[in-house]
C-alpha angles and dihedrals in degrees: 000000000000126000095261091055091049091051092049090053095056091093100129095043094057131060089244132006120266112245128206114237132208093256092057097257126122118229142179135190125182137167110240097185138356131186125191118181132158103314096339132094131181127179131186114201131185119207131181136176129190140176127204114219106195094182093057094032090232139121118214109211132193127177137176138183114213127190119192129177140171140168143076119328123227092200093233097105103351136074108313144345116282126018124324144145119262134186122171138170130176138162130216117195138145145162092271131348127186130193132046139278120232132179134174121176142143123234121173089343096304123121118226118186137155141167119202131174108212095205099052097098095038092051093048092050089046091053092054090046092050093051090053094045093252128132127223118230113194112211129198100215126059090221091059091068 
């Protein structure tokens, strides 16, 4: 079994299965946390992309964590006092990041909490690569995959 097949069979060990794309890369996207309350919505999504290079025995790996939100602000923990419209989007990515992200808050009486370990997918891919004698090269740009 080659490395691509092993990676595609990781389903239960990852938050979502890796899928093979038309350009030959493997990718995954999964929602880590989502909060919908009144007229507000926030979503935290993890995305990764990787390419197996058999000739160089290497796997190029890129990952990103994206949080998007939109809706009406109550002023309690958002942009300003009173009511207002808010839309935000930001991206956090890096060559490698360890640790986890945790959040607990209350908005309009609804709890929103999550706990996510950034390195889970990267470590799992690295284990498969190591067993096959491949190395993992983490890249900063999606286009470098």
